N, C-alpha and C positions, 0 to 999 in steps of 0.2 A: 203275173197272176199265178197263184197257187191253187190247185184243186186237190182237196184231201177227202178221200172217202172215209166215212165214219159209220159205225153201227151204234145206234142209240142204245144205251144201257141204263135205263131208268125204269125200275120195276113197274111203276104205275103209269108210265108214259110221262109226257111233259104237259102238265096242266098249268094253271095260272102262276103258281109260285115258282116252279122251276123255269118257266118261260121268262118271268121277271128277272130272275137271277142270270139267265142266259143273256138277256138284253143288256143287263148291267155289266156282265163280263165283256160282251162285244163292244160296248160303249167306251171301254178303257183304251181301245186301240184307235190310232189315227187312220188305219187302212179301212177300205170299204170291205164289208163282210156280208156274204150272202149264204143262205142255206138253200140248197136245191134238192127237191124231191120230185122225181119224174120230170114233168115239164114246168113245174112251179119253181121260180127263183125269187126268194124273199129276202129283203134286207134284214139282217140279224139284229139291227139296232132298232127295229120297229116292233113294239110289243103287239100291236094289233095284227101285223103281218105274220109274226111268228105264231100267234094263237091260231091263225087260219090254217097252219100246216097240220095241226092235230097230230103231232109226232107220238109214236108209241114205241115201247120197248122192242128191240130187235130190228127196228126199221133202219134201212140203209139210206144215208143222206150224203150229199157232197157239200163240203165247206169250201167256198170260194173266197179267197182273200186277195186284195190288190192294194198296194201302197207301201209306204216306207217301213212299216213294221209287220209286213204280211206273214213272215215266217213265225214270228212270235204270236201273232193273232191266230194263225192256223193251229198252232200247238195249243193255245189257250182254249179255243172253242172245241177242238178235238178232245182235250182232256175233260172238259165240262160234260160233253155229250157221252163220252165213252166210259166214264167212271160212275158207277152206280152211286146214287146219293141216298 
């Protein structure tokens, strides 16, 4: 399992469209992927779960990946969250 701290860099936060794109990105990987904020740990492949996090610009999250392509998955999710769109 890999734990990757990430600072969210999306000017307007993550609303429905960026969340849908994030779920789409996460779904490309075989690994289990979770986004953790404080005590909440949400499956990154669940659109409703991700919407419940209400992520905003500058927020620190931890990306947890576990599986055969966990390194690639961690990098893909980190890149998505950390690069302003």
